[in-house]
SEDRENDO-9108 format. One record per residue: residue in three letters; x, y, z of N, C-alpha, C, O, CB in turn. Coordinates in pm, whole numbers, plus 32768, in hexadecimal, padded with zeros to 4 digits. Glycine has a CB too. Example, Ala and Ser with C-alpha at 12.3 -4.5 7.8 and 13.67 -1.06 7.14 Angstrom:
<atoms>
ALA85277DC7830C84CE7E3E830C85287EB6830C85907EB4834E846B7E418389 SER85057F1F82C485577F9682CA850A80038313853D8072832485807FC4823C 
</atoms>
This chain:
<atoms>
MET80507F87801A800780007FEF805C8063802A809A806980947F6D800B801E SER804B80C77FA6807A81687FAE806B81C78022800481BE8067803681B07F4B THR80A68200803480A182658087808582E98030803C8348804E811E826880D9 ASP80BD82DD7FDF80CE83677F8C802B83887F607FDB832D7F4C814483517EEF SER800B84117F567F7384447F327F6884987EC87FA085027EE37F31848F7F9E PRO7F3984987E5E7F1984E27E257EEE85767E367F1C85CE7DEE7EE684AB7E03 ARG7E8F858F7E9A7E4C860A7EDF7EC986507F0D7F3986287F2D7DDD85E57F63 SER7E8886D57F057EBD87437F617EA887347FDC7E5B86DF800B7E8F87BA7F4A SER7EFA8799802E7F03878B80B07E4187C980D27DE8879081117FA287F780F4 GLY7E41883D80927DCB887A80A17D5F880E805C7CED882F807C7DD189108060 GLU7D6087CB802B7CEB8780800F7CD086EA806A7C83868E804D7CF887637F73 TRP7D3286F880EC7CF786A981537CA686D381A27CD2874581B27D41867B8198 SER7C3F86CB81EA7C1286D182707C6086B982EC7CB8866382EF7BB786848275 ARG7C3F870A835A7CAA872B83B87C93868683EF7CF08651842B7C8F87C68432 ALA7C2E864983DC7C0185B3842B7C69856A83D67CBA852384127B44856C8418 GLU7C6E857383537CB6851882D57D34851B83027D7384B183017CB285538232 LEU7D71859783317E0685BD83247E2D856583D47E88851383DE7E25869E8313 LEU7DDE8588843A7DF0856F84AD7E0B849E84B37E5C845C84F37D6285C084FD ALA7D9D847384527D9B83F184217E2383CD83F37E65837384287D3983E183B8 ARG7E558421837E7EC583FC833E7F3483E7839F7F63837B83C27EE5845C82DB ILE7F58846283C67FB1847E84397FB5841A84A48025841A84D57F8C84F78476 VAL7F5D83B884E37F47836685377F8482EC84BB7FE282A684E17EA4836A857E THR7F5882D984437F9082618416800F828183EB8053822183C77F46822083B0 GLU803D82E883E680C682FB8393811F82E5840E819182BC83F980E1839E833D SER80FB82F9847D8158830184FA8164827F851881D2825E8543812883538577 GLN80F3820E850A810D818E85218172816C84B381E2815084DE808F81388525 ARG816881698455819A813E83CC823E816A83F58297811583F58145819E8332 HIS825F8221842282D38214844D830081E48495837881CE848082F4824C845C TYR82C581B2851982FD815E8569831780E88541838880B8854882C4815685C5 ALA82B480AB851582F1801C84EB836B8025848983CF7FE0849E827D7FC184A0 ASP83628080841583F0808883C7845B80AA840984C3807D83DA83F680E1835F TYR846480F1846F84DB80E684B9850180A4850E857480A8853A84F3812D84E1 SER84A68059853584E57FF0857485187F80851485727F3C854684887FBB85D6 LEU84F27F5C8490852A7F1D843985D27F49844786347F0F847784DE7F3B83B3 PHE85C07FC3840C8659802183ED8695800B848287047FD68479864280F283C0 ASN8672802084FA86C78001856886F87F7B856D87667F6D85A48687801B85DE GLN86B77F04853986D07E89855987557E7784E787C47E4584F986407E24854C ALA871E7EB0847887807EB6840688187EFE842588867EC8841A87347F098392 MET87FF7F71844988B17FAC849F88E17F7E84FE89567F96851C88C5803284DE ALA887A7F15855E88B87EE085BC89017E59858289597E3085CD88587ECE862D ASP88EE7E10851189087D8C84E289757DE5849F89E27DB284B988907D25848B HIS89837E4B845C89ED7E7183F08A757EB0846D8AE97EC6844A899B7F078368 VAL8A527EBB84CB8A9B7ED485268AEE7E5B85988B617E5085C38A487F28855B GLY8A907E2585A48A9C7DAC85CD8A717DAE86828AAE7D8286E38B3A7D7D85A1 LEU89FB7DEF867689BC7E0B871E89447DDA86FD890E7DD2868E89AF7EB7876A HIS890F7DAF8793888E7D938799883B7E3C87B188657E9E87EE887B7D18881B PRO87AC7E25875F876F7EAA8745876A7EDF87B487887F5687A886F17EB28709 THR87497EB7884F87517EEC88D087D47F5088EA87DC7FC0891D87517E74892F ASP883E7EF288AF88E37F0988B988EA7F9D887989237FFD88AE894D7E898854 MET88987F9B87E388C27FFA8780884A807587BC885E80E8879488B27FB886C8 GLN87FE806687F787A880CA883687E7812F889487E081AA888C87438086887E CYS882E80DC88F9887F8100897788F481608935890981D4895988C3806C89CC VAL893D811988CA899D81578882897E81FF885089BC8269885889B080F7880B ALA88F581D1881788C6823F87C388BF82DA884588EA83488825880F82038773 LEU888682BF88C4884882F8891988EA8330896E88F683A1899E87CC828C8966 LEU893D82E2897189A38321899E89E7838C89688A0C83FA899189E882DA89AF ASP89F1833F88E68A2C83BD886E89E2842D886B8A1D8484882C8A2B839287CE MET895A845B88A0892C84ED88A8896B8526892F896385A08940887F84FA88AA GLU89A784DC898B89BB84DE8A0B8A3F85608A3A8AB185388A5489E1843A8A2D PRO8A2D85B68A3D8AC6861C8A4B8B1D85D18A9E8B9285C88A778AB686C08A9D ASP8AF985938B188B5D85798B6B8B5684CD8B778AF584968B438B4885D18BFA PRO8BAF84848BB28B8883FD8BF68B0783FF8C338AD7846D8C4E8BE783D48C60 VAL8ABE83898C508A5F835B8C998A6C831B8D0A8AE082FF8D2A8A25831E8C5E SER8A2583018D458A2782818DD189B482098D7C896982208D1E89C482D78EA5 THR89C7819C8DBA8999811F8D8E88D3812E8D9B887B81038D5189F1809A8E02 GLY88CD818B8E31885B81878E2D8814821C8DEC879F823F8DFA883C815D8EB2 ASP888982698D9D883882B58D4A881082748CB287B282938C68888383398D3B ILE887182188CA2884281C58C3E87A881798C38874D81828BE688A481688C3F ALA87B7812B8CB5872680EB8CC786C781538CB6868581458C4F870B80A68D55 ARG86A981BF8D01866A82298CE88659825F8C5A85E2827D8C5386A0827A8D2F LEU8692827A8BEA86AB82808B73864D82078B0385F182098AB1874382738B7B THR869F81B58B3A864D81378ADA85D180E68B118596808B8AD886B780BB8AB9 GLY85B981198B85852D80C78BD0856980398BFF850E7FEC8C1E849480A58B4F LEU85E280038C0B86277F8B8C0D86087F8F8CB985D07FFB8CCB86D77F898BC4 THR86137F558D25860C7F158DAB86917F3A8DCC86CB7F528D6285E87E738DB5 SER86F07F4C8E45876E7F618E4D87BD7EFA8E3788307F078E0D87897F908EB2 GLY877C7E798E5687CC7E028E3987E17DF28DC3884D7DBE8DA7879F7D948E62 SER87797E1C8D4487807DFC8CC887F57E5A8C7F88487E3C8C2986F47E088C8E ALA87DB7EE48CCB883B7F448C8088D27F348CC189327F718C9088047FE98C90 THR88DC7EE38D2B89687EB88D2F899C7E488CFB8A177E438D02898C7EB18D9A ARG895A7DD88CBE89857D798C60898A7DC28BDC89DD7D958B8D892A7CFC8C5D LEU89477E248BB6894D7E608B5489F87EAC8B3B8A4A7E9A8AE188D27EBA8B64 VAL89FB7EED8B948A7C7F418B8F8B0A7ED78BA68B797EDA8B718A717FC08C15 ASP8AD27E818C078B307DFC8BFA8B4D7DD88B588BC07DD28B2C8ADA7D6E8C48 ARG8AE87DC58B118B217D688A9C8B3A7E0B8A3B8B9A7E0189EF8A917CCC8A4A LEU8B0B7E688A388B687EC98A048BFF7ECC8A2D8C5E7EB989E28B347F438A26 VAL8C007EDE8A8B8CA87F038AC18CF37E6B8A9B8D6D7E7B8A998CB87F2E8B99 LYS8CD07DEB8A808CFB7D9D8A748D0E7D8489B28D627D4189768CB37D4F8AD2 ALA8C997DD8897C8CC07DF388D18D1B7E8688CA8D367EC588638C147E0C8860 GLY8D347E9D89278D827F2189218D317F8A88E48D6C7FCB888D8E067F1588D1 ILE8CD27FA488F78C87800788EB8C768085891F8C6D80ED88DF8C3E7FE388F4 VAL8C73807389B98C6580B68A208CF680808A728D4280208A6C8BCF809C8A61 GLU8CE6810E8ACB8D5A80FE8B2D8D34810A8BA38CC181368BA28DC181548B20 ARG8D6280F58C238D1781278CB48D95816B8CE38E0981438CDC8CD5809F8D2F GLN8D6281E08D158DDD825B8D448D7F828C8DC38D0A82A08DE48E0882FC8CB4 ALA8E00828F8DF28DF582B28EA28D8D83218EA18D8083618E398E9882F48EF8 ASP8D3A83428F168CD783B98F268D4484148F708D6F83F88FE08C3A83968F86 PRO8D7184928F1B8D9E84D78F738D6C85098FE08DBE8539902F8DBF851B8F47 HIS8CE9850B90048C96854890628C9484DE90D68CA2851391448C04856B9024 ASP8C87845990DA8C6283F6910B8CB2837B91158C5D8322910D8C0583E890D9 ARG8D0B8351911F8D9082EB90FB8D38824B911F8D5D81D991068E4283109183 ARG8CEC826891478C7881B391518C5881AE90EE8C36813B90D48BDE819391AB ARG8C4A820490858BE581F390078C20820F8FA28C7B82618FB28B6D82409001 SER8C0F81E98F3A8C5E81D78EA78C0282018E548B8E81D88E5D8C9081408E77 LEU8C29825C8DF48BE0828D8D878BFF82558CFE8C7282338CE58BF183158D84 VAL8B9682498C9C8BA882168C388BB7824B8BAA8B4C82798B838B6181D68C43 ALA8C3082558B3A8C13829E8AEF8C20824C8A698C2481D38A7D8C58830F8B05 LEU8C26827189EF8C4F824A89588CD3824C89548D0482B889748C1C82A488E6 THR8D168200893A8DB081F789208D9B822D888A8D40822088398E03814C8934 SER8E28827688888E3082BD87EB8E228257877E8DE1826687178EC7830C87CC GLU8E5C8200879B8E57818987128DB8816F87038D8B814A86968EB680D48739 ALA8D78817F875A8CDB814F87478CA281DA87128C4E81DD86B88C83811187E7 ARG8CBC821987338C8E829D87168C8D82D3866C8C38830D86288CEE82F88771 GLU8D2C8299864D8D65827C85AC8D03822385558CCC824784ED8E00822485AE ARG8CF681A285958CB5812E855B8C37817385668C13819284F48CC4809785A5 ILE8BE1819A85C08B5B81A8858D8B3D822C855A8AD1824485238AFC818785F1 GLY8B8F827A85678B6C8303850D8B9A82F484788B6F834484258BBE838E854D ALA8BFF8280844C8C28824D83CD8B8381FE83938B5B820A831F8CC181D283E7 ALA8B4981C383E88AC7816483C38A6881C683B18A3881BB83408A9080F18436 TRP8A3C821983EA89E1828B840C89F58301838B89A1835C83858A0F82CC84B2 ASP8A6682FC83248A94834D82BC8A3E834D82508A1583B6821E8B11832A8293 THR8A1A82CE822289A382F281968931830681D588F5836C81B589808272811A PRO88F182AE823E886482BC82798884833982C68814835C82EA8827823582DA GLY88C7837D82EB88A883FE830E88A2845D8293885284BA82978908842B8371 ARG88E9844F823088CC84AF81BD884D84AF8194880A8516818D89168496814B ALA881A8420816E877883E9812E872A842F819686DD8485816B874D8324812E PHE872F841D821386CE8475825A86CE850E82558671855C826C86D8845882DB GLY87538528822E876585DB82318715860681AF86C2865F81A18822861C8220 ALA874A85A7815186E185D380BF868185D680C986508631808586D48593804F VAL86138581811E85838591812D85628620816384FC86568138854A8522818D LEU85B2866481C2859C86C1821685C8874281BB859487B181C685E886A782A1 ASP861E8729816E8649879B80EE85C487EC80C385B7886680C286898742804F GLY8577879A80A5850F87CE805384A78831809384698882804E84C9875E801D TYR84978826812484488880817C8472892181B084DD893D81E6843A882F81F2 SER8435895581A0845389EF81B7848189F28265846C899082AE83B08A5D818D ASP84C18A71829784E68A898307846B8A80836484748A6583DC852B8B008306 SER84158A938334838A8AAC83B2832E8A22839F82C08A1283D2830A8B588386 GLU837F89B2833B831B8948833F838B88FD838B836088AF83E082D3890682A6 LEU83FC89028381845F88C783CF842788DB84698413887B84B284F5890D83B1 THR8410896084908402897A854F837C893385708351891B85E183ED8A42858F VAL8340891584F682BD88D1853782CF884D852D82998800857C823188F284F6 ILE8325882084C18367879184D983A0877685688379872685BD83E0877C8475 ALA840487CE856A844987A9860883F687C9868C842987AB86F884D68803861F ASP837C88048687832E883586F582ED87BB86F382E1878B876482D788BF86EB TYR82BB87758694826486F586AE82A3866F86C0826B861286FA820A86E28641 LEU8325866A8687836185F886BC83968613873783A785A8877283C185C3866B HIS83BD867F878583B586C0880283578662885D837085FB889C837D875887F0 ARG82E486AA884E827286AE889382398614888D81F285E688E68213871E8856 ALA825D85D18823824785478813827184E38864823B847D888E826F852887AF ALA82EB851B8874833C84CF88CA834F84CD896F8372847989C283A984EA8899 GLU832A8543897282D9856589FF829785148A1E82B984C08A71828685CC8A0A VAL820D851989DA81A484C289E781F1842E89F881ED84038A6B813B84D08963 GLY822F83E389A2825283488968828983548A178246830C8A6282E4832188B4 ARG82F683A48A5B8317837A8AE182B083918B4082B1834F8BA8838B83B98B0E ALA826183DB8B2F820C83DC8BA881AD836B8BAE817F834A8C1C81BF84598BB1 GLN818983298B3C812582B98B10817282588B35815D82258BA380F382AB8A77 ALA81D4822F8AEC8254818F8B43825681C78BF78214817A8C3B835F819B8AE8 LYS828182188C30827282308CA28211820D8CF1821E81CA8D57827C828B8CA8 ARG8182824D8CB280D181E78CDA80D6816D8CB980A2811F8D08803A82108C83 LEU810181458C6280E080AE8C41814980568CBC812B7FEF8CF9811180858B7F THR81B3809A8CC3822880368D0A81DA803D8DA381BE7FE48DF382F080828D09 THR81C680C38DA7818B80A68E3E80F9807E8E5880C780888EC9819981238E8F GLU80BC80538DF7804B80118E1180837F9C8DFC803C7F548E437FD480308DC9 ASN80C77F628DD280E17EE58DC381207E9E8E48811E7E288E6A81367EDE8D50 ARG81537F098E81819D7EEB8F03813A7ECF8F8481567E938FEB81FE7F6A8F25 THR80C37F0C8F5F806A7F068FD57FF07E9E8FC97FA07E92902680327F958FED 
</atoms>
């Protein structure tokens, strides 16, 4: 089924546009999951590990294993096992926390940053090309929607997780 539509945006009712956004969001999520799996396979990681690497790449400073648990939605035990796998694979390194020597922090290795960056080069250009067709004001709306949708997603994940524990 094609997602392309011959109609211009002015020919859609608000209800049709909202329904289309829901459908396209679901399709995007499914397709991004497939892409994440393919990227993880390409670099030799598990998809959850790949998501963690992507999250660590966005963090400006090293983070604790507890932070990784919070960012990924994993339990602390699962996050510790994830970090152990990534250390063993040479993807991350543990560093002493300068503020609390009982705790260690986790950061991507420079080699992993280069390896993952190289793997993202072609997909990054392809995703960037999609955005090239939008005006700055349209990009502002897209960025705002993605930010707000991510906030809702995090809040709903927390709600569902909390409900499952009770």
